N, CA, C and O atoms as CSV, one atom per row, in Angstrom:
chain,resi,resn,atom,element,x,y,z
A,1,MET,N,N,-46.467,18.154,74.520
A,1,MET,CA,C,-47.071,19.566,73.607
A,1,MET,C,C,-46.087,19.836,73.226
A,1,MET,O,O,-45.180,19.240,73.807
A,2,ARG,N,N,-45.654,20.780,72.149
A,2,ARG,CA,C,-45.488,22.341,71.969
A,2,ARG,C,C,-46.413,23.079,71.440
A,2,ARG,O,O,-47.506,22.865,70.915
A,3,ASN,N,N,-45.401,24.518,71.809
A,3,ASN,CA,C,-46.462,25.317,71.629
A,3,ASN,C,C,-45.964,26.646,70.380
A,3,ASN,O,O,-44.764,26.617,70.104
A,4,TYR,N,N,-46.566,27.433,69.866
A,4,TYR,CA,C,-45.850,27.957,68.843
A,4,TYR,C,C,-47.435,29.189,68.722
A,4,TYR,O,O,-48.628,29.064,69.000
A,5,GLU,N,N,-46.581,30.300,68.162
A,5,GLU,CA,C,-47.430,31.419,67.878
A,5,GLU,C,C,-47.419,31.574,66.144
A,5,GLU,O,O,-46.626,31.074,65.346
A,6,ILE,N,N,-48.219,32.171,65.973
A,6,ILE,CA,C,-48.536,32.217,64.190
A,6,ILE,C,C,-49.048,33.620,63.880
A,6,ILE,O,O,-50.264,33.801,63.951
A,7,MET,N,N,-48.300,34.565,63.565
A,7,MET,CA,C,-48.669,35.926,62.840
A,7,MET,C,C,-48.800,35.612,61.554
A,7,MET,O,O,-48.199,35.145,60.587
A,8,PHE,N,N,-50.023,36.135,61.985
A,8,PHE,CA,C,-50.426,36.354,59.737
A,8,PHE,C,C,-51.423,37.898,59.676
A,8,PHE,O,O,-52.297,38.524,60.276
A,9,ILE,N,N,-50.481,37.923,58.403
A,9,ILE,CA,C,-51.724,39.690,58.023
A,9,ILE,C,C,-52.606,39.268,56.302
A,9,ILE,O,O,-52.087,38.940,55.235
A,10,VAL,N,N,-53.753,39.420,56.586
A,10,VAL,CA,C,-54.913,39.113,55.922
A,10,VAL,C,C,-55.239,40.382,54.761
A,10,VAL,O,O,-55.724,41.433,55.182
A,11,ARG,N,N,-54.988,40.240,53.516
A,11,ARG,CA,C,-54.873,41.213,52.591
A,11,ARG,C,C,-55.886,42.076,52.744
A,11,ARG,O,O,-56.916,41.449,52.992
A,12,PRO,N,N,-56.115,43.640,52.696
A,12,PRO,CA,C,-56.806,44.689,53.317
A,12,PRO,C,C,-57.705,44.719,52.043
A,12,PRO,O,O,-58.632,45.490,52.293
A,13,THR,N,N,-57.847,44.147,50.623
A,13,THR,CA,C,-58.951,44.505,50.163
A,13,THR,C,C,-60.075,43.883,50.251
A,13,THR,O,O,-61.094,44.267,49.676
A,14,LEU,N,N,-59.972,42.393,51.315
A,14,LEU,CA,C,-61.728,41.789,51.673
A,14,LEU,C,C,-62.348,42.197,52.462
A,14,LEU,O,O,-61.897,42.848,53.405
A,15,GLY,N,N,-63.938,41.834,52.228
A,15,GLY,CA,C,-64.608,42.836,52.810
A,15,GLY,C,C,-64.531,42.130,54.609
A,15,GLY,O,O,-63.526,41.447,54.806
A,16,GLU,N,N,-65.255,42.240,55.512
A,16,GLU,CA,C,-64.783,41.386,56.538
A,16,GLU,C,C,-65.673,40.352,57.056
A,16,GLU,O,O,-65.769,39.938,58.212
A,17,ASP,N,N,-66.378,39.967,55.889
A,17,ASP,CA,C,-67.251,37.967,56.113
A,17,ASP,C,C,-66.475,37.458,55.152
A,17,ASP,O,O,-66.762,36.321,54.778
A,18,GLU,N,N,-65.134,38.258,54.414
A,18,GLU,CA,C,-63.953,37.344,53.884
A,18,GLU,C,C,-62.987,37.660,54.567
A,18,GLU,O,O,-61.935,37.288,54.048
A,19,VAL,N,N,-62.844,38.278,55.677
A,19,VAL,CA,C,-61.348,37.911,56.785
A,19,VAL,C,C,-61.853,37.305,57.563
A,19,VAL,O,O,-60.990,36.489,57.888
A,20,LYS,N,N,-63.129,37.031,58.403
A,20,LYS,CA,C,-63.242,36.106,58.931
A,20,LYS,C,C,-63.446,34.710,58.410
A,20,LYS,O,O,-63.379,33.866,59.304
A,21,LYS,N,N,-63.652,34.293,57.340
A,21,LYS,CA,C,-63.473,32.754,56.585
A,21,LYS,C,C,-62.392,32.548,56.376
A,21,LYS,O,O,-61.971,31.402,56.532
A,22,VAL,N,N,-61.799,33.267,56.075
A,22,VAL,CA,C,-60.023,33.639,55.761
A,22,VAL,C,C,-59.308,32.514,57.449
A,22,VAL,O,O,-58.557,31.563,57.666
A,23,VAL,N,N,-60.039,33.315,58.078
A,23,VAL,CA,C,-58.997,33.169,59.347
A,23,VAL,C,C,-59.354,31.976,60.054
A,23,VAL,O,O,-58.526,31.285,60.648
A,24,LYS,N,N,-61.220,31.598,59.964
A,24,LYS,CA,C,-61.942,30.156,59.839
A,24,LYS,C,C,-61.326,28.903,59.511
A,24,LYS,O,O,-61.313,27.807,60.072
A,25,ASP,N,N,-60.561,29.580,57.919
A,25,ASP,CA,C,-60.498,28.377,57.460
A,25,ASP,C,C,-59.157,28.183,58.193
A,25,ASP,O,O,-59.018,27.084,58.730
A,26,PHE,N,N,-57.904,29.280,58.332
A,26,PHE,CA,C,-57.077,28.511,58.428
A,26,PHE,C,C,-57.143,28.411,60.272
A,26,PHE,O,O,-56.028,28.642,60.740
A,27,SER,N,N,-57.709,28.257,60.842
A,27,SER,CA,C,-57.882,27.595,62.580
A,27,SER,C,C,-57.850,25.915,62.532
A,27,SER,O,O,-57.334,25.000,63.173
A,28,ASP,N,N,-59.199,26.181,60.745
A,28,ASP,CA,C,-59.656,24.678,60.663
A,28,ASP,C,C,-58.623,24.320,60.362
A,28,ASP,O,O,-58.141,23.891,61.410
A,29,ILE,N,N,-57.729,24.167,59.383
A,29,ILE,CA,C,-56.598,23.627,59.013
A,29,ILE,C,C,-55.816,23.089,60.308
A,29,ILE,O,O,-55.718,21.863,60.358
A,30,ILE,N,N,-55.213,23.857,61.423
A,30,ILE,CA,C,-54.308,23.906,62.774
A,30,ILE,C,C,-55.114,22.099,62.879
A,30,ILE,O,O,-54.638,21.006,62.571
A,31,THR,N,N,-56.779,22.564,63.575
A,31,THR,CA,C,-57.383,21.326,64.256
A,31,THR,C,C,-57.229,20.267,63.505
A,31,THR,O,O,-56.925,19.222,64.082
A,32,LYS,N,N,-57.443,20.259,61.636
A,32,LYS,CA,C,-57.718,19.211,61.769
A,32,LYS,C,C,-56.439,18.675,60.852
A,32,LYS,O,O,-56.429,18.217,59.710
A,33,ASN,N,N,-55.295,18.927,61.863
A,33,ASN,CA,C,-54.240,18.164,61.576
A,33,ASN,C,C,-53.411,18.360,62.756
A,33,ASN,O,O,-52.273,18.750,63.014
A,34,GLY,N,N,-54.549,17.886,63.431
A,34,GLY,CA,C,-53.635,17.479,65.219
A,34,GLY,C,C,-53.142,18.773,65.950
A,34,GLY,O,O,-52.379,18.762,66.916
A,35,GLY,N,N,-53.623,19.774,65.427
A,35,GLY,CA,C,-53.024,21.145,66.527
A,35,GLY,C,C,-54.808,22.083,67.185
A,35,GLY,O,O,-55.865,22.392,66.635
A,36,LYS,N,N,-54.194,22.218,68.703
A,36,LYS,CA,C,-55.421,23.083,68.966
A,36,LYS,C,C,-54.865,24.400,69.127
A,36,LYS,O,O,-53.782,24.682,69.639
A,37,VAL,N,N,-55.991,25.419,68.479
A,37,VAL,CA,C,-55.143,27.208,68.577
A,37,VAL,C,C,-56.316,27.283,70.120
A,37,VAL,O,O,-57.517,27.048,70.247
A,38,THR,N,N,-55.286,27.705,71.042
A,38,THR,CA,C,-55.606,27.997,71.915
A,38,THR,C,C,-55.798,29.545,72.394
A,38,THR,O,O,-56.397,29.962,73.386
A,39,LYS,N,N,-55.238,30.126,71.577
A,39,LYS,CA,C,-55.706,31.695,71.477
A,39,LYS,C,C,-55.911,32.301,70.279
A,39,LYS,O,O,-55.062,32.031,69.429
A,40,GLU,N,N,-57.078,33.287,69.848
A,40,GLU,CA,C,-56.963,33.684,68.395
A,40,GLU,C,C,-57.135,35.366,68.490
A,40,GLU,O,O,-58.165,35.610,69.119
A,41,GLU,N,N,-56.592,36.334,68.151
A,41,GLU,CA,C,-56.187,37.803,69.070
A,41,GLU,C,C,-56.042,38.427,67.240
A,41,GLU,O,O,-55.147,38.263,66.412
A,42,ASN,N,N,-57.253,39.102,67.176
A,42,ASN,CA,C,-57.248,39.799,65.998
A,42,ASN,C,C,-56.521,41.313,66.517
A,42,ASN,O,O,-56.602,41.961,67.561
A,43,MET,N,N,-56.123,41.416,65.820
A,43,MET,CA,C,-55.326,43.155,65.899
A,43,MET,C,C,-55.824,44.125,65.134
A,43,MET,O,O,-55.345,45.242,65.328
A,44,GLY,N,N,-56.714,44.007,64.254
A,44,GLY,CA,C,-57.222,44.786,63.271
A,44,GLY,C,C,-56.389,45.663,62.613
A,44,GLY,O,O,-55.185,45.672,62.868
A,45,GLN,N,N,-56.929,46.477,61.714
A,45,GLN,CA,C,-56.374,46.693,60.345
A,45,GLN,C,C,-54.702,47.813,60.889
A,45,GLN,O,O,-54.862,48.609,61.815
A,46,ARG,N,N,-53.510,47.726,60.318
A,46,ARG,CA,C,-52.516,48.525,60.333
A,46,ARG,C,C,-51.680,48.800,59.144
A,46,ARG,O,O,-51.646,48.186,58.078
A,47,GLU,N,N,-51.042,49.791,59.510
A,47,GLU,CA,C,-50.449,50.088,58.351
A,47,GLU,C,C,-48.937,49.335,58.313
A,47,GLU,O,O,-48.098,49.408,59.211
A,48,LEU,N,N,-48.796,48.533,56.938
A,48,LEU,CA,C,-47.247,47.936,57.379
A,48,LEU,C,C,-45.904,48.741,57.486
A,48,LEU,O,O,-45.679,49.927,57.243
A,49,ALA,N,N,-45.277,47.977,57.818
A,49,ALA,CA,C,-43.833,49.021,57.710
A,49,ALA,C,C,-43.202,49.575,56.404
A,49,ALA,O,O,-42.582,50.637,56.357
A,50,TYR,N,N,-43.445,48.669,55.242
A,50,TYR,CA,C,-43.029,48.523,54.136
A,50,TYR,C,C,-43.912,47.974,53.088
A,50,TYR,O,O,-44.109,46.761,53.153
A,51,GLU,N,N,-44.530,48.684,52.053
A,51,GLU,CA,C,-45.165,47.807,51.147
A,51,GLU,C,C,-44.718,46.238,50.336
A,51,GLU,O,O,-43.760,45.971,49.611
A,52,ILE,N,N,-45.674,45.535,50.741
A,52,ILE,CA,C,-46.048,43.715,50.299
A,52,ILE,C,C,-47.212,43.509,49.547
A,52,ILE,O,O,-48.391,43.665,49.866
A,53,LYS,N,N,-46.531,43.008,48.146
A,53,LYS,CA,C,-47.222,42.799,47.141
A,53,LYS,C,C,-48.522,44.099,46.799
A,53,LYS,O,O,-49.738,44.118,46.610
A,54,ASP,N,N,-47.853,44.681,46.838
A,54,ASP,CA,C,-48.908,45.624,46.568
A,54,ASP,C,C,-49.500,46.648,47.472
A,54,ASP,O,O,-49.789,47.836,47.334
A,55,PHE,N,N,-49.622,45.374,48.909
A,55,PHE,CA,C,-50.819,46.708,49.550
A,55,PHE,C,C,-49.869,46.896,50.647
A,55,PHE,O,O,-48.858,46.218,50.832
A,56,LYS,N,N,-50.419,48.209,51.600
A,56,LYS,CA,C,-49.261,49.330,52.309
A,56,LYS,C,C,-50.107,49.240,54.251
A,56,LYS,O,O,-49.658,49.638,55.325
A,57,SER,N,N,-51.563,48.464,53.862
A,57,SER,CA,C,-51.784,47.631,55.508
A,57,SER,C,C,-52.286,46.641,55.538
A,57,SER,O,O,-52.149,46.327,54.356
A,58,GLY,N,N,-52.694,46.001,55.893
A,58,GLY,CA,C,-53.301,44.117,56.252
A,58,GLY,C,C,-54.379,43.877,57.561
A,58,GLY,O,O,-55.022,44.852,57.951
A,59,TYR,N,N,-54.473,43.162,57.919
A,59,TYR,CA,C,-55.601,42.521,59.157
A,59,TYR,C,C,-54.378,41.853,59.518
A,59,TYR,O,O,-53.697,41.110,58.812
A,60,TYR,N,N,-54.197,42.196,60.651
A,60,TYR,CA,C,-52.773,40.936,61.989
A,60,TYR,C,C,-53.622,40.790,62.394
A,60,TYR,O,O,-54.463,41.656,62.633
A,61,PHE,N,N,-53.733,39.025,62.728
A,61,PHE,CA,C,-54.305,37.951,63.351
A,61,PHE,C,C,-53.083,37.593,64.113
A,61,PHE,O,O,-51.972,37.707,63.594
A,62,VAL,N,N,-53.235,37.201,65.225
A,62,VAL,CA,C,-52.162,35.819,66.088
A,62,VAL,C,C,-52.686,34.864,66.850
A,62,VAL,O,O,-53.313,34.957,67.905
A,63,PHE,N,N,-52.275,33.648,66.025
A,63,PHE,CA,C,-53.094,32.823,66.295
A,63,PHE,C,C,-52.011,31.966,67.731
A,63,PHE,O,O,-50.838,31.636,67.556
A,64,GLU,N,N,-52.576,31.819,68.702
A,64,GLU,CA,C,-51.430,30.578,69.949
A,64,GLU,C,C,-51.786,29.101,69.949
A,64,GLU,O,O,-52.835,28.636,70.396
A,65,VAL,N,N,-50.448,28.183,69.207
A,65,VAL,CA,C,-51.219,27.047,69.047
A,65,VAL,C,C,-50.419,25.771,69.983
A,65,VAL,O,O,-49.303,25.721,70.501
A,66,GLU,N,N,-51.403,24.931,69.929
A,66,GLU,CA,C,-50.768,23.632,71.003
A,66,GLU,C,C,-50.404,22.489,69.732
A,66,GLU,O,O,-51.167,22.397,68.770
A,67,ALA,N,N,-49.251,21.698,69.835
A,67,ALA,CA,C,-49.451,20.330,68.370
A,67,ALA,C,C,-48.777,19.064,69.333
A,67,ALA,O,O,-47.786,19.054,70.064
A,68,LYS,N,N,-49.275,18.541,69.160
A,68,LYS,CA,C,-48.074,17.148,70.018
A,68,LYS,C,C,-46.700,17.348,68.540
A,68,LYS,O,O,-45.533,17.539,68.882
A,69,ASP,N,N,-46.951,17.293,67.481
A,69,ASP,CA,C,-45.846,17.005,66.701
A,69,ASP,C,C,-45.921,18.468,65.488
A,69,ASP,O,O,-46.810,19.313,65.595
A,70,ASN,N,N,-44.988,18.530,64.541
A,70,ASN,CA,C,-45.169,19.774,63.669
A,70,ASN,C,C,-46.215,20.209,62.360
A,70,ASN,O,O,-46.171,21.242,61.691
A,71,LYS,N,N,-47.311,18.875,62.223
A,71,LYS,CA,C,-48.002,18.637,60.928
A,71,LYS,C,C,-48.650,19.422,60.666
A,71,LYS,O,O,-48.782,19.812,59.506
A,72,ALA,N,N,-49.336,19.964,61.780
A,72,ALA,CA,C,-50.362,20.923,61.800
A,72,ALA,C,C,-49.695,22.457,61.093
A,72,ALA,O,O,-50.145,23.175,60.200
A,73,ILE,N,N,-48.283,22.581,62.039
A,73,ILE,CA,C,-47.823,23.671,61.191
A,73,ILE,C,C,-46.639,23.818,59.863
A,73,ILE,O,O,-45.916,24.764,59.550
A,74,LYS,N,N,-46.773,22.723,59.387
A,74,LYS,CA,C,-46.188,22.450,58.581
A,74,LYS,C,C,-47.465,22.755,57.246
A,74,LYS,O,O,-47.252,23.229,56.131
A,75,GLU,N,N,-48.860,22.273,57.865
A,75,GLU,CA,C,-49.506,22.695,56.690
A,75,GLU,C,C,-50.135,23.511,56.395
A,75,GLU,O,O,-50.652,23.662,55.288
A,76,PHE,N,N,-50.266,24.569,57.815
A,76,PHE,CA,C,-50.755,26.289,57.752
A,76,PHE,C,C,-49.977,26.499,56.885
A,76,PHE,O,O,-50.266,26.721,55.709
A,77,ASP,N,N,-48.454,26.436,57.556
A,77,ASP,CA,C,-47.351,27.204,56.394
A,77,ASP,C,C,-47.371,26.752,54.929
A,77,ASP,O,O,-47.310,27.794,54.277
A,78,ARG,N,N,-47.428,25.670,54.068
A,78,ARG,CA,C,-47.601,25.191,52.969
A,78,ARG,C,C,-48.733,25.880,52.782
A,78,ARG,O,O,-48.289,26.835,52.144
A,79,LEU,N,N,-50.167,26.116,52.914
A,79,LEU,CA,C,-51.067,26.032,52.488
A,79,LEU,C,C,-51.176,28.090,52.681
A,79,LEU,O,O,-51.683,28.811,51.822
A,80,ALA,N,N,-50.808,28.391,53.470
A,80,ALA,CA,C,-50.567,30.256,53.126
A,80,ALA,C,C,-49.556,31.003,52.237
A,80,ALA,O,O,-49.869,32.047,51.664
A,81,LEU,N,N,-48.476,30.508,52.148
A,81,LEU,CA,C,-47.823,30.879,50.836
A,81,LEU,C,C,-48.086,30.988,49.490
A,81,LEU,O,O,-47.646,31.546,48.485
A,82,ILE,N,N,-49.165,30.082,49.921
A,82,ILE,CA,C,-50.277,29.690,48.239
A,82,ILE,C,C,-51.399,30.260,48.048
A,82,ILE,O,O,-51.926,30.556,46.976
A,83,ASN,N,N,-51.855,30.453,49.343
A,83,ASN,CA,C,-52.663,31.161,49.831
A,83,ASN,C,C,-52.786,32.510,49.487
A,83,ASN,O,O,-52.179,33.271,50.242
A,84,ASN,N,N,-53.608,33.200,48.245
A,84,ASN,CA,C,-53.293,34.645,47.753
A,84,ASN,C,C,-53.866,36.181,48.764
A,84,ASN,O,O,-53.399,37.319,48.733
A,85,ASP,N,N,-55.283,35.502,49.779
A,85,ASP,CA,C,-55.808,36.337,51.223
A,85,ASP,C,C,-54.570,36.403,52.090
A,85,ASP,O,O,-55.027,36.683,53.198
A,86,ILE,N,N,-53.409,36.313,52.188
A,86,ILE,CA,C,-52.248,36.158,53.233
A,86,ILE,C,C,-51.062,36.784,52.703
A,86,ILE,O,O,-50.271,35.982,52.207
A,87,VAL,N,N,-50.734,37.948,52.674
A,87,VAL,CA,C,-49.926,38.494,52.983
A,87,VAL,C,C,-49.049,38.230,52.868
A,87,VAL,O,O,-48.401,38.127,51.826
A,88,ARG,N,N,-48.624,37.949,54.422
A,88,ARG,CA,C,-47.721,37.639,55.439
A,88,ARG,C,C,-47.868,36.668,56.592
A,88,ARG,O,O,-48.857,36.642,57.324
A,89,HIS,N,N,-46.568,35.685,56.728
A,89,HIS,CA,C,-46.376,35.148,57.445
A,89,HIS,C,C,-45.476,34.554,58.436
A,89,HIS,O,O,-44.565,34.003,57.818
A,90,LEU,N,N,-45.316,34.411,59.808
A,90,LEU,CA,C,-44.611,34.319,60.811
A,90,LEU,C,C,-44.744,33.449,61.904
A,90,LEU,O,O,-45.502,33.914,62.754
A,91,ILE,N,N,-44.069,31.868,62.304
A,91,ILE,CA,C,-44.135,31.383,62.642
A,91,ILE,C,C,-43.408,31.405,63.467
A,91,ILE,O,O,-42.335,31.897,63.116
A,92,THR,N,N,-43.479,30.869,65.208
A,92,THR,CA,C,-42.568,31.028,66.255
A,92,THR,C,C,-42.786,29.966,67.101
A,92,THR,O,O,-43.875,30.051,67.668
A,93,LYS,N,N,-41.936,28.696,67.477
A,93,LYS,CA,C,-42.011,27.782,68.135
A,93,LYS,C,C,-41.884,28.699,69.988
A,93,LYS,O,O,-40.705,29.054,70.010
A,94,VAL,N,N,-42.353,29.027,70.968
A,94,VAL,CA,C,-42.633,29.317,72.262
A,94,VAL,C,C,-41.626,28.373,73.035
A,94,VAL,O,O,-41.648,27.143,73.091
A,95,GLU,N,N,-41.001,28.997,73.444
A,95,GLU,CA,C,-39.727,28.195,74.839
A,95,GLU,C,C,-40.713,28.358,75.909
A,95,GLU,O,O,-41.388,29.344,76.203
A,96,GLU,N,N,-40.661,27.239,76.410
A,96,GLU,CA,C,-41.109,27.051,77.472
A,96,GLU,C,C,-40.548,27.392,78.844
A,96,GLU,O,O,-41.183,27.107,79.860
């Protein structure tokens, strides 16, 4: 099993229910593609260091993920790039 950490920022113009839906949808993407979200952390709304896509703040989330291969990670990455609700994301492989 490989371990990954995924940090992503959801745009601040969404309501609380919409933010929860985005997070659940992306969690489901991982599980449907053979991964497992072992930890989900909501870091709340924070100011960005610099403006991204005309936003000065965003809702920060961190997933810790276990996956046999990188299929789930690639699918998360692909969909996060085309989803307008995700302002920025970063995927890192956690070394054991």
